[in-house]
N, C-alpha and C positions, 0 to 999 in steps of 0.2 A: 275456581282452582281445581284442576283435575290432576290426581295422583294415581299413577299405575303402580301396582305391586306385582312383581314378576320375579323371574330368577333362573329360569331354563330347566333346571332339574326338578322332578317331582319329589314330594315328600320333605322339601326343606323347611317348611312352616309358613308359605305364603298366606294361607287363610288365616292362620292364627295372628300373623302380624297385620293383616289387612283389617280384621274385625277389632283388634286392639287399638290399631290407629284410628278406626272409625269412631269408636267409643270415646277416645281421648280428644279427637276433634270436635265431637258432639257436645263435649263440656264447654267449648269456646262458641260454637256457631252451628247453624243448620247443617246437618251432614247427610250424605247419601253414599250408600255402599252398593256398588254394582258388582255382582258375582257373574263375571265373564267366562268362568271355567264351566262351560255348558255340557261338557261330558261328565263331569262330576261335581255339580254344585253343592257346597256344604256350609256356606256362610249362615244360611238359615238355621242349621243345626247348631252351630257354635253360639250363635245368638238366641236360640230358642224361639225362633220366629215361625209362626204358623202362616205360610205363604197362601195367597189368593191369586187365582189365575187373572191375568190382566188381558193378555192377548195371544193368539196363536201365530206361529211364524210359518209362512208358506214358501214354497219354491216353485218356479215355473218348470213345467214339463211338457213334452210333445203330446199331441192327441191326432190320431189319423183319421181322415175320412177316405175309407177304402174304395168308395165310388170315384175319386179322383186319382187314386194310387195306380200307378203303371208297373209297379213291381220292379223298378229300375235298380234298387239296391243302393243308390247314392246316399241315403240317410244313414245306412249301416256302415258304409265305407268311411264316412266323415266322423262318426262317433268314436272318440278316443277312449271313452269309458267302457266300449263294448256293451253298452246298454240296449243296442238294437241289432238284432240278429236277422239277417236276410239270407233266404234260400231262393235259388233261380226259379222264377215262375211262381213264387209263392208271396203272400203278403208278409211285410216284416213282423217280427215278434218284439215286444218292448219289455225290458225288465226295469221296472220304475224305481226299484230300490238302489240301483247303482248309478242313476242318472244324476248328473250335477247341474242341470238346468242351463247349459251353455247356449242353446238355441241354434247350434251348428246345422242340425238336421232340417229345422225349419227354413233356414237361409238357402240351404243346398237343394231343397225339393224342387223339381222343375214344373210341377203342376199345382203347387199349392195345396197339396192334400195334408199337410201337417200344419196344425194351428196349436195355440197355447192353451193349457189348462194349468192346474196347480195341485200340489200335494202338500200335506201338513208335514213339517220337518222338526218343529219345536214349539216350545211354550214359554211365555214370560210371566213371571210372577211378581207380585209386590207383597210387602209386609212392612212391619215397624216394631221395633223394641229397643229398649235402652236409648231412646231418643235418636236412633239411627234409622233412617228410611232405606229400606233394601229393594233393589231391583234385581232379580235373579232370572237367568235364562236356563234352559234345560232342552238339550237335543233329544229328539224322539228316538226311542230304542230302535237300533238297526239302521238309522240314517247316518250319512257320512258328511254332510255339509256343515260341519260346526263353525267354520268360518263365518258362513252366511248368518248363522243364528246369532254369533257374537255381534256382528255388524248391526243386526236388528236390535240386540239388547242395547247396544250404544245408542241407537237412534231413539228408541222408546225411552231410555233413561234420560235423554235431553229433553224429550217431550214431557215426561212426567215432571221433570225439574222445573219446567215453566210455572207450574202449579206450586210445588214445594218451595221453590227458590232457594235451594241449599247453597250455601257459600262454598262448600268443600265437597268434592265428589271423589271417593276412593274406588278405584277399578282393580278387583281382584282377578288376575289373568290365569290362564291354564298353563301347565308346564309346556316346555319346548320353545321353539322359535318360529313356528309355522304360521299358517294363515289366521288361526284363531288369536294367536298372541299378537300378531301384527295389528289385527282389528282392534285389539285391546289398547295398544299402545298409541296408535295414530290419534293425534289431537289432544294429547295430554301434555301438562306443563311440567310433570316431574315424574321420574321412575325411581321407585324404591326396589332395589335388586336384593332380594334375600338369598343368602347362600348358607352353607354349612361347612365345617372343616373336613372335607373328604376331596380326593382328587377329582372325581366326577362332577361334583358340585361346582368346583373352581373351573373346570373346563366348560361347563355349561354357562357358567356367570360370564365368562369372556365372550361367548357366543351372543348371549343376550345383550351385553353391553355394545357389542358391534351393531346391533339393531339400533340401539338407542343413539349411537353416534350417527348412524345413517339417517334417522330421522331428526337428528339435531336436537334431541331432548335431554334436558339436564338430568343428572341421576346421582344417587349416593347408594352405599352398600349397608345392609344390616346383616351381621353375622349371626346366625342362630345356633344354638347348642356349642357355643364357642369352646366350652370347656370339656368336650368330650376328646378332642385331639389337638393339643397345643402345638404340635408340628405344623399341621396344615392351616390352623388359625393364623399362625405366624406367616405362612406363606401368601395367604389371602391379604393380610395386612401389608406385607412388603409389596404385593402385585398393586395394591391400591395406592401406596406411597409413591411407587415408580411412575404410575400413570396419573399421578395427581387426583385420585378419586376419594371423595369424602366417604369415611366410614361413619355413618350416622350413630351407630352404637352396636353393642353386642348383648345377645340374649343367652342366659345360662340354660343349661339341661336341667330341669327340675320336675318332679312328679306333679307339681301344681298344674302344669300345662296338660298333663294326661287327665288329672281329675277335671280340669276345665272342660275337655273334650266329653268326657264320659256324662258329666252332669249337665252339659250344654248350657254352661254358665261362662261368662267371659273370665279370662284369667285374672284380670284386676278386680273382679268381684270375689273370686276364691281366695286370693291373697291381695290385700290393698297394697302391699309393698311394691308391686309392679306398676302402681299409678305413677310413680316417680320415674321409673324406667321409660315408659312410653310417653310421658310428658316430655322427657328429654329428647326422644325421637322426634316428636312433633315440632319441638322448638328448633331443632336442628334443621328439619325440613323447611320450615318457615324461613329460617335464616338463609337457607340456600336459594330459596325463591326470590329473595330481595335483589 
């Protein structure tokens, strides 16, 4: 069972929900948590996990053999990222930091002067605490291909799970609806969409649910910090009712969650009363999947 935690807007509490759900699922069966927010992974901090390097993530980039290069400039003209600069009667200059590895330059070169090499764009880590097995990806500083790193994180998590044999996999996605989020959602059984009672959060929630409908994945909503603004909480609930969307539950705004983050201890450990809350969420998700 693969469950993605997303929401569109940043800062709505996706990681807190994902880690808390992972801990509650871990009480029932073997559980893996996949931190697919590769630009800002923080699940290991919330669970106080000391990560270990598992593998590096590489991207294909071009390499020139200037003995074969005829300085035609076709490689530069085909490059949509402007990672190749060509001046008449000069060899092309390559800016590898903005290359996305599309291989168009390799395909267009008339003399076969361009071949493949690779560069490191990210790292995959593993760790374990609170009976939760963590797989975490991290984009290398300055790189742009976060979607590719997320895709590799998903691939490696499936590979690692062949050994762990976890029954439940929780995937914590990044904010937005772009390539990294799409790579997080594809192939999942259920989406937990986390939102908060603000206009921007509701707007982004609708966008991410559009993605869920596109990929035909079942979903439900968790409203975090619901008691901060009753008006917009009501609007979210009204939106859910009109569109026949399950509201899995609501999380109050309390300092316990701040203490949890500061101490790097799950909120259910900071205050045991939240065990009942997240147990209810898990029961609702399981019921939705039947």
